PyMOL CGO cylinders between C-alpha atoms (Angstrom):
from pymol import cmd
from pymol.cgo import CYLINDER

trace = [
    CYLINDER, 2.94, -35.13, -61.76, 4.95, -37.76, -59.93, 0.3, 1, 1, 1, 1, 1, 1,
    CYLINDER, 4.95, -37.76, -59.93, 6.24, -36.68, -56.52, 0.3, 1, 1, 1, 1, 1, 1,
    CYLINDER, 6.24, -36.68, -56.52, 9.12, -38.66, -55.04, 0.3, 1, 1, 1, 1, 1, 1,
    CYLINDER, 9.12, -38.66, -55.04, 9.55, -39.42, -51.37, 0.3, 1, 1, 1, 1, 1, 1,
    CYLINDER, 9.55, -39.42, -51.37, 11.24, -36.59, -49.55, 0.3, 1, 1, 1, 1, 1, 1,
    CYLINDER, 11.24, -36.59, -49.55, 14.88, -37.24, -48.76, 0.3, 1, 1, 1, 1, 1, 1,
    CYLINDER, 14.88, -37.24, -48.76, 17.13, -35.00, -46.70, 0.3, 1, 1, 1, 1, 1, 1,
    CYLINDER, 17.13, -35.00, -46.70, 19.80, -34.54, -49.38, 0.3, 1, 1, 1, 1, 1, 1,
    CYLINDER, 19.80, -34.54, -49.38, 17.32, -33.42, -52.05, 0.3, 1, 1, 1, 1, 1, 1,
    CYLINDER, 17.32, -33.42, -52.05, 15.55, -31.13, -49.60, 0.3, 1, 1, 1, 1, 1, 1,
    CYLINDER, 15.55, -31.13, -49.60, 18.91, -29.67, -48.60, 0.3, 1, 1, 1, 1, 1, 1,
    CYLINDER, 18.91, -29.67, -48.60, 19.89, -29.08, -52.23, 0.3, 1, 1, 1, 1, 1, 1,
    CYLINDER, 19.89, -29.08, -52.23, 16.61, -27.29, -52.87, 0.3, 1, 1, 1, 1, 1, 1,
    CYLINDER, 16.61, -27.29, -52.87, 16.93, -25.25, -49.67, 0.3, 1, 1, 1, 1, 1, 1,
    CYLINDER, 16.93, -25.25, -49.67, 20.38, -24.10, -50.81, 0.3, 1, 1, 1, 1, 1, 1,
    CYLINDER, 20.38, -24.10, -50.81, 19.00, -23.33, -54.28, 0.3, 1, 1, 1, 1, 1, 1,
    CYLINDER, 19.00, -23.33, -54.28, 16.19, -21.20, -52.83, 0.3, 1, 1, 1, 1, 1, 1,
    CYLINDER, 16.19, -21.20, -52.83, 18.58, -19.42, -50.46, 0.3, 1, 1, 1, 1, 1, 1,
    CYLINDER, 18.58, -19.42, -50.46, 20.83, -18.53, -53.38, 0.3, 1, 1, 1, 1, 1, 1,
    CYLINDER, 20.83, -18.53, -53.38, 17.86, -17.50, -55.55, 0.3, 1, 1, 1, 1, 1, 1,
    CYLINDER, 17.86, -17.50, -55.55, 16.97, -14.98, -52.84, 0.3, 1, 1, 1, 1, 1, 1,
    CYLINDER, 16.97, -14.98, -52.84, 20.59, -13.81, -52.67, 0.3, 1, 1, 1, 1, 1, 1,
    CYLINDER, 20.59, -13.81, -52.67, 21.06, -14.79, -49.03, 0.3, 1, 1, 1, 1, 1, 1,
    CYLINDER, 21.06, -14.79, -49.03, 24.21, -16.02, -47.32, 0.3, 1, 1, 1, 1, 1, 1,
    CYLINDER, 24.21, -16.02, -47.32, 23.76, -18.88, -44.86, 0.3, 1, 1, 1, 1, 1, 1,
    CYLINDER, 23.76, -18.88, -44.86, 23.92, -16.34, -42.05, 0.3, 1, 1, 1, 1, 1, 1,
    CYLINDER, 23.92, -16.34, -42.05, 21.19, -14.18, -43.59, 0.3, 1, 1, 1, 1, 1, 1,
    CYLINDER, 21.19, -14.18, -43.59, 18.97, -17.19, -44.28, 0.3, 1, 1, 1, 1, 1, 1,
    CYLINDER, 18.97, -17.19, -44.28, 19.50, -18.37, -40.72, 0.3, 1, 1, 1, 1, 1, 1,
    CYLINDER, 19.50, -18.37, -40.72, 18.23, -15.04, -39.38, 0.3, 1, 1, 1, 1, 1, 1,
    CYLINDER, 18.23, -15.04, -39.38, 15.11, -15.25, -41.56, 0.3, 1, 1, 1, 1, 1, 1,
    CYLINDER, 15.11, -15.25, -41.56, 14.51, -18.89, -40.67, 0.3, 1, 1, 1, 1, 1, 1,
    CYLINDER, 14.51, -18.89, -40.67, 15.33, -18.68, -36.98, 0.3, 1, 1, 1, 1, 1, 1,
    CYLINDER, 15.33, -18.68, -36.98, 18.34, -21.02, -37.03, 0.3, 1, 1, 1, 1, 1, 1,
    CYLINDER, 18.34, -21.02, -37.03, 22.08, -20.63, -36.87, 0.3, 1, 1, 1, 1, 1, 1,
    CYLINDER, 22.08, -20.63, -36.87, 24.42, -20.89, -39.85, 0.3, 1, 1, 1, 1, 1, 1,
    CYLINDER, 24.42, -20.89, -39.85, 25.67, -24.31, -38.78, 0.3, 1, 1, 1, 1, 1, 1,
    CYLINDER, 25.67, -24.31, -38.78, 22.11, -25.68, -38.50, 0.3, 1, 1, 1, 1, 1, 1,
    CYLINDER, 22.11, -25.68, -38.50, 21.30, -24.36, -41.96, 0.3, 1, 1, 1, 1, 1, 1,
    CYLINDER, 21.30, -24.36, -41.96, 24.52, -25.85, -43.35, 0.3, 1, 1, 1, 1, 1, 1,
    CYLINDER, 24.52, -25.85, -43.35, 23.52, -29.18, -41.81, 0.3, 1, 1, 1, 1, 1, 1,
    CYLINDER, 23.52, -29.18, -41.81, 20.14, -29.00, -43.59, 0.3, 1, 1, 1, 1, 1, 1,
    CYLINDER, 20.14, -29.00, -43.59, 21.75, -28.06, -46.88, 0.3, 1, 1, 1, 1, 1, 1,
    CYLINDER, 21.75, -28.06, -46.88, 24.12, -31.04, -46.91, 0.3, 1, 1, 1, 1, 1, 1,
    CYLINDER, 24.12, -31.04, -46.91, 21.41, -33.44, -45.78, 0.3, 1, 1, 1, 1, 1, 1,
    CYLINDER, 21.41, -33.44, -45.78, 22.79, -34.28, -42.33, 0.3, 1, 1, 1, 1, 1, 1,
    CYLINDER, 22.79, -34.28, -42.33, 19.53, -33.24, -40.74, 0.3, 1, 1, 1, 1, 1, 1,
    CYLINDER, 19.53, -33.24, -40.74, 16.05, -32.32, -41.87, 0.3, 1, 1, 1, 1, 1, 1,
    CYLINDER, 16.05, -32.32, -41.87, 14.26, -29.04, -41.13, 0.3, 1, 1, 1, 1, 1, 1,
    CYLINDER, 14.26, -29.04, -41.13, 10.94, -29.20, -39.34, 0.3, 1, 1, 1, 1, 1, 1,
    CYLINDER, 10.94, -29.20, -39.34, 7.58, -27.92, -40.57, 0.3, 1, 1, 1, 1, 1, 1,
    CYLINDER, 7.58, -27.92, -40.57, 7.98, -24.66, -38.65, 0.3, 1, 1, 1, 1, 1, 1,
    CYLINDER, 7.98, -24.66, -38.65, 11.20, -23.83, -40.52, 0.3, 1, 1, 1, 1, 1, 1,
    CYLINDER, 11.20, -23.83, -40.52, 9.53, -24.67, -43.85, 0.3, 1, 1, 1, 1, 1, 1,
    CYLINDER, 9.53, -24.67, -43.85, 6.65, -22.33, -42.97, 0.3, 1, 1, 1, 1, 1, 1,
    CYLINDER, 6.65, -22.33, -42.97, 9.13, -19.54, -42.14, 0.3, 1, 1, 1, 1, 1, 1,
    CYLINDER, 9.13, -19.54, -42.14, 10.88, -20.24, -45.44, 0.3, 1, 1, 1, 1, 1, 1,
    CYLINDER, 10.88, -20.24, -45.44, 7.56, -19.82, -47.26, 0.3, 1, 1, 1, 1, 1, 1,
    CYLINDER, 7.56, -19.82, -47.26, 6.80, -16.60, -45.38, 0.3, 1, 1, 1, 1, 1, 1,
    CYLINDER, 6.80, -16.60, -45.38, 10.18, -15.19, -46.40, 0.3, 1, 1, 1, 1, 1, 1,
    CYLINDER, 10.18, -15.19, -46.40, 9.79, -15.88, -50.13, 0.3, 1, 1, 1, 1, 1, 1,
    CYLINDER, 9.79, -15.88, -50.13, 10.99, -19.43, -50.58, 0.3, 1, 1, 1, 1, 1, 1,
    CYLINDER, 10.99, -19.43, -50.58, 8.87, -21.77, -52.68, 0.3, 1, 1, 1, 1, 1, 1,
    CYLINDER, 8.87, -21.77, -52.68, 7.74, -24.33, -50.10, 0.3, 1, 1, 1, 1, 1, 1,
    CYLINDER, 7.74, -24.33, -50.10, 6.19, -26.58, -52.75, 0.3, 1, 1, 1, 1, 1, 1,
    CYLINDER, 6.19, -26.58, -52.75, 9.56, -26.69, -54.53, 0.3, 1, 1, 1, 1, 1, 1,
    CYLINDER, 9.56, -26.69, -54.53, 11.39, -27.41, -51.27, 0.3, 1, 1, 1, 1, 1, 1,
    CYLINDER, 11.39, -27.41, -51.27, 9.14, -30.39, -50.60, 0.3, 1, 1, 1, 1, 1, 1,
    CYLINDER, 9.14, -30.39, -50.60, 8.60, -31.78, -54.09, 0.3, 1, 1, 1, 1, 1, 1,
    CYLINDER, 8.60, -31.78, -54.09, 11.25, -30.39, -56.43, 0.3, 1, 1, 1, 1, 1, 1,
    CYLINDER, 11.25, -30.39, -56.43, 8.53, -28.85, -58.62, 0.3, 1, 1, 1, 1, 1, 1,
    CYLINDER, 8.53, -28.85, -58.62, 8.09, -25.09, -58.77, 0.3, 1, 1, 1, 1, 1, 1,
    CYLINDER, 8.09, -25.09, -58.77, 4.76, -23.63, -57.77, 0.3, 1, 1, 1, 1, 1, 1,
    CYLINDER, 4.76, -23.63, -57.77, 3.16, -21.41, -60.38, 0.3, 1, 1, 1, 1, 1, 1,
    CYLINDER, 3.16, -21.41, -60.38, 3.54, -18.37, -58.13, 0.3, 1, 1, 1, 1, 1, 1,
    CYLINDER, 3.54, -18.37, -58.13, 7.29, -18.94, -57.70, 0.3, 1, 1, 1, 1, 1, 1,
    CYLINDER, 7.29, -18.94, -57.70, 7.73, -19.46, -61.43, 0.3, 1, 1, 1, 1, 1, 1,
    CYLINDER, 7.73, -19.46, -61.43, 6.23, -16.02, -62.04, 0.3, 1, 1, 1, 1, 1, 1,
    CYLINDER, 6.23, -16.02, -62.04, 8.54, -14.49, -59.42, 0.3, 1, 1, 1, 1, 1, 1,
    CYLINDER, 8.54, -14.49, -59.42, 11.55, -15.97, -61.21, 0.3, 1, 1, 1, 1, 1, 1,
    CYLINDER, 11.55, -15.97, -61.21, 10.90, -13.94, -64.37, 0.3, 1, 1, 1, 1, 1, 1,
    CYLINDER, 10.90, -13.94, -64.37, 14.02, -11.99, -65.31, 0.3, 1, 1, 1, 1, 1, 1,
    CYLINDER, 14.02, -11.99, -65.31, 12.26, -8.70, -65.99, 0.3, 1, 1, 1, 1, 1, 1,
    CYLINDER, 12.26, -8.70, -65.99, 15.30, -7.04, -67.56, 0.3, 1, 1, 1, 1, 1, 1,
    CYLINDER, 15.30, -7.04, -67.56, 15.85, -9.94, -69.98, 0.3, 1, 1, 1, 1, 1, 1,
    CYLINDER, 15.85, -9.94, -69.98, 12.14, -10.07, -70.79, 0.3, 1, 1, 1, 1, 1, 1,
    CYLINDER, 12.14, -10.07, -70.79, 12.06, -6.31, -71.47, 0.3, 1, 1, 1, 1, 1, 1,
    CYLINDER, 12.06, -6.31, -71.47, 15.20, -6.58, -73.64, 0.3, 1, 1, 1, 1, 1, 1,
    CYLINDER, 15.20, -6.58, -73.64, 13.60, -9.40, -75.63, 0.3, 1, 1, 1, 1, 1, 1,
    CYLINDER, 13.60, -9.40, -75.63, 10.34, -7.51, -76.06, 0.3, 1, 1, 1, 1, 1, 1,
    CYLINDER, 10.34, -7.51, -76.06, 12.14, -4.33, -77.20, 0.3, 1, 1, 1, 1, 1, 1,
    CYLINDER, 12.14, -4.33, -77.20, 14.29, -6.29, -79.66, 0.3, 1, 1, 1, 1, 1, 1,
    CYLINDER, 14.29, -6.29, -79.66, 11.22, -7.92, -81.22, 0.3, 1, 1, 1, 1, 1, 1,
    CYLINDER, 11.22, -7.92, -81.22, 9.41, -4.58, -81.48, 0.3, 1, 1, 1, 1, 1, 1,
    CYLINDER, 9.41, -4.58, -81.48, 12.47, -2.91, -82.98, 0.3, 1, 1, 1, 1, 1, 1,
    CYLINDER, 12.47, -2.91, -82.98, 12.94, -5.71, -85.51, 0.3, 1, 1, 1, 1, 1, 1,
    CYLINDER, 12.94, -5.71, -85.51, 9.29, -5.56, -86.57, 0.3, 1, 1, 1, 1, 1, 1,
    CYLINDER, 9.29, -5.56, -86.57, 9.38, -1.78, -86.88, 0.3, 1, 1, 1, 1, 1, 1,
    CYLINDER, 9.38, -1.78, -86.88, 12.67, -1.67, -88.83, 0.3, 1, 1, 1, 1, 1, 1,
    CYLINDER, 12.67, -1.67, -88.83, 11.40, -4.31, -91.25, 0.3, 1, 1, 1, 1, 1, 1,
    CYLINDER, 11.40, -4.31, -91.25, 7.95, -2.73, -91.49, 0.3, 1, 1, 1, 1, 1, 1,
    CYLINDER, 7.95, -2.73, -91.49, 6.31, -5.93, -90.27, 0.3, 1, 1, 1, 1, 1, 1,
    CYLINDER, 6.31, -5.93, -90.27, 3.29, -6.48, -88.11, 0.3, 1, 1, 1, 1, 1, 1,
    CYLINDER, 3.29, -6.48, -88.11, 2.25, -9.56, -86.20, 0.3, 1, 1, 1, 1, 1, 1,
    CYLINDER, 2.25, -9.56, -86.20, -1.03, -10.52, -84.65, 0.3, 1, 1, 1, 1, 1, 1,
    CYLINDER, -1.03, -10.52, -84.65, -0.68, -9.77, -80.88, 0.3, 1, 1, 1, 1, 1, 1,
    CYLINDER, -0.68, -9.77, -80.88, -1.04, -13.47, -80.01, 0.3, 1, 1, 1, 1, 1, 1,
    CYLINDER, -1.04, -13.47, -80.01, 1.69, -14.42, -82.46, 0.3, 1, 1, 1, 1, 1, 1,
    CYLINDER, 1.69, -14.42, -82.46, 3.92, -11.62, -81.21, 0.3, 1, 1, 1, 1, 1, 1,
    CYLINDER, 3.92, -11.62, -81.21, 3.43, -12.82, -77.63, 0.3, 1, 1, 1, 1, 1, 1,
    CYLINDER, 3.43, -12.82, -77.63, 4.25, -16.40, -78.64, 0.3, 1, 1, 1, 1, 1, 1,
    CYLINDER, 4.25, -16.40, -78.64, 7.40, -15.21, -80.40, 0.3, 1, 1, 1, 1, 1, 1,
    CYLINDER, 7.40, -15.21, -80.40, 8.55, -13.16, -77.40, 0.3, 1, 1, 1, 1, 1, 1,
    CYLINDER, 8.55, -13.16, -77.40, 7.83, -16.12, -75.11, 0.3, 1, 1, 1, 1, 1, 1,
    CYLINDER, 7.83, -16.12, -75.11, 9.85, -18.53, -77.27, 0.3, 1, 1, 1, 1, 1, 1,
    CYLINDER, 9.85, -18.53, -77.27, 12.79, -16.15, -77.45, 0.3, 1, 1, 1, 1, 1, 1,
    CYLINDER, 12.79, -16.15, -77.45, 12.65, -15.27, -73.75, 0.3, 1, 1, 1, 1, 1, 1,
    CYLINDER, 12.65, -15.27, -73.75, 12.65, -18.93, -72.68, 0.3, 1, 1, 1, 1, 1, 1,
    CYLINDER, 12.65, -18.93, -72.68, 15.68, -19.62, -74.84, 0.3, 1, 1, 1, 1, 1, 1,
    CYLINDER, 15.68, -19.62, -74.84, 17.52, -16.55, -73.54, 0.3, 1, 1, 1, 1, 1, 1,
    CYLINDER, 17.52, -16.55, -73.54, 16.58, -17.34, -69.93, 0.3, 1, 1, 1, 1, 1, 1,
    CYLINDER, 16.58, -17.34, -69.93, 18.21, -20.76, -70.28, 0.3, 1, 1, 1, 1, 1, 1,
    CYLINDER, 18.21, -20.76, -70.28, 21.37, -19.02, -71.50, 0.3, 1, 1, 1, 1, 1, 1,
    CYLINDER, 21.37, -19.02, -71.50, 21.11, -16.22, -68.96, 0.3, 1, 1, 1, 1, 1, 1,
    CYLINDER, 21.11, -16.22, -68.96, 21.41, -13.57, -71.67, 0.3, 1, 1, 1, 1, 1, 1,
    CYLINDER, 21.41, -13.57, -71.67, 20.12, -12.55, -75.06, 0.3, 1, 1, 1, 1, 1, 1,
    CYLINDER, 20.12, -12.55, -75.06, 21.88, -14.28, -77.94, 0.3, 1, 1, 1, 1, 1, 1,
    CYLINDER, 21.88, -14.28, -77.94, 21.91, -12.28, -81.19, 0.3, 1, 1, 1, 1, 1, 1,
    CYLINDER, 21.91, -12.28, -81.19, 22.38, -15.34, -83.44, 0.3, 1, 1, 1, 1, 1, 1,
    CYLINDER, 22.38, -15.34, -83.44, 19.40, -17.13, -81.90, 0.3, 1, 1, 1, 1, 1, 1,
    CYLINDER, 19.40, -17.13, -81.90, 17.39, -13.92, -82.17, 0.3, 1, 1, 1, 1, 1, 1,
    CYLINDER, 17.39, -13.92, -82.17, 18.28, -13.43, -85.85, 0.3, 1, 1, 1, 1, 1, 1,
    CYLINDER, 18.28, -13.43, -85.85, 17.64, -17.08, -86.73, 0.3, 1, 1, 1, 1, 1, 1,
    CYLINDER, 17.64, -17.08, -86.73, 14.28, -17.04, -84.97, 0.3, 1, 1, 1, 1, 1, 1,
    CYLINDER, 14.28, -17.04, -84.97, 13.19, -13.79, -86.55, 0.3, 1, 1, 1, 1, 1, 1,
    CYLINDER, 13.19, -13.79, -86.55, 13.99, -15.15, -90.04, 0.3, 1, 1, 1, 1, 1, 1,
    CYLINDER, 13.99, -15.15, -90.04, 11.30, -17.82, -89.63, 0.3, 1, 1, 1, 1, 1, 1,
    CYLINDER, 11.30, -17.82, -89.63, 8.83, -15.60, -87.80, 0.3, 1, 1, 1, 1, 1, 1,
]
cmd.load_cgo(trace, "trace")
């Protein structure tokens, strides 16, 4: 994996992204990170760069520090980003389809199918019936 040099603007963009992922306003993030809203805004637009202590606080409060520094998600953060409701909806739809059509899949193949569908739906932010139907035709 190639890691670029850290620049303030990219770090600020990722800090904003992580703040929003956690559902925090700038004020709320500032409380968690021990800085004021204006300082956080300055970091987010790249006017200034947070220090290591702030990055450690960010990690302690659920931000992906590896992502903040490199732009690449850590494996742990990727797991935390799973949309459980969408995953459950996908899994139920696959099970229902298999049951209604009296089909059975090897558990590994079923998992692969659910994973393919979930990834597609996660990119869209919702389940898409046409994609589901088209995928199930070839499964």
